C-alpha positions in Angstrom: -0.7 -5.9 -0.3 2.8 -5.7 1.2 2.0 -8.3 3.8 0.8 -10.7 1.1 4.4 -10.9 -0.3 5.8 -12.5 2.9 8.9 -10.4 2.7 11.7 -10.7 5.3 11.7 -6.9 6.0 10.6 -3.6 4.6 12.9 -0.6 4.0 11.6 3.0 4.0 13.8 5.3 2.0 13.3 8.4 4.1 10.8 11.3 4.3 8.2 8.9 5.7 6.6 12.0 7.4 6.9 15.7 6.8 8.4 16.5 10.2 9.0 14.3 13.2 6.5 16.1 15.4 4.8 13.4 17.5 1.4 13.6 15.9 2.9 13.0 12.4 5.0 10.1 13.6 2.1 8.5 15.4 -0.1 8.9 12.4 2.5 7.2 10.2 3.0 4.4 12.7 -0.7 3.7 13.1 -1.6 4.0 9.4 1.3 2.0 8.0 4.2 0.7 10.1 2.2 -1.1 12.8 0.2 -2.9 10.1 3.2 -4.5 8.6 3.8 -8.2 9.4 7.5 -7.8 8.8 10.3 -5.8 10.4 10.4 -2.1 9.2 13.7 -0.3 8.7 14.0 3.4 7.7 16.9 5.2 6.2 16.0 8.7 7.4 15.4 11.5 5.0 15.9 15.2 6.0 12.2 15.6 7.0 12.4 12.5 9.3 15.1 14.2 11.3 13.5 17.7 11.4 13.0 19.5 13.7 14.5 17.2 16.3 17.1 14.6 15.2 17.2 13.4 18.8 13.5 12.7 18.8 13.9 10.5 15.7 16.7 8.5 17.3 14.7 8.1 20.5 11.8 6.7 18.5 13.5 4.7 15.8 17.1 4.1 17.0 20.3 4.7 15.2 20.2 6.5 11.9 22.6 4.1 10.3 23.0 0.3 10.8 23.8 -2.9 9.1 22.9 -6.6 9.2 23.4 -9.8 7.4 20.8 -12.4 6.2 22.4 -15.5 4.8 25.0 -14.4 2.3 23.5 -10.9 1.9 24.9 -7.9 3.8 22.7 -4.8 4.1 24.1 -1.4 5.0 21.9 1.6 5.7 23.5 5.0 5.9 22.3 8.4 7.1 23.1 10.8 4.2 21.8 13.8 6.1 25.0 14.7 7.8 27.8 17.2 7.1 30.5 16.6 9.6 28.8 16.7 13.0 25.7 18.7 11.7 22.5 17.3 10.5 21.3 18.9 7.3 18.1 21.0 7.8 15.4 20.1 5.3 14.9 23.7 4.1 18.7 24.2 3.7 19.3 25.0 0.0 23.1 24.6 0.2 
């Protein structure tokens, strides 16, 4: 259904998998992302970055980015940071 809309891109709003263990990431990619006929962008949720934020960046790139299409400017921010630390998904504070 998403492909039938001929969109310019698709934005995931985080928590696209429960943890970023490779089996969960691969399952998501094969079941959804690879089937899209448009670029896929994700704004990472806390579960996307857990337990290894570096693994997420290695697989998906920067956790924040921006781009322009015509007169529209798109900004994607990683809201899972406090200073230099990434927020743990089970952190209640």
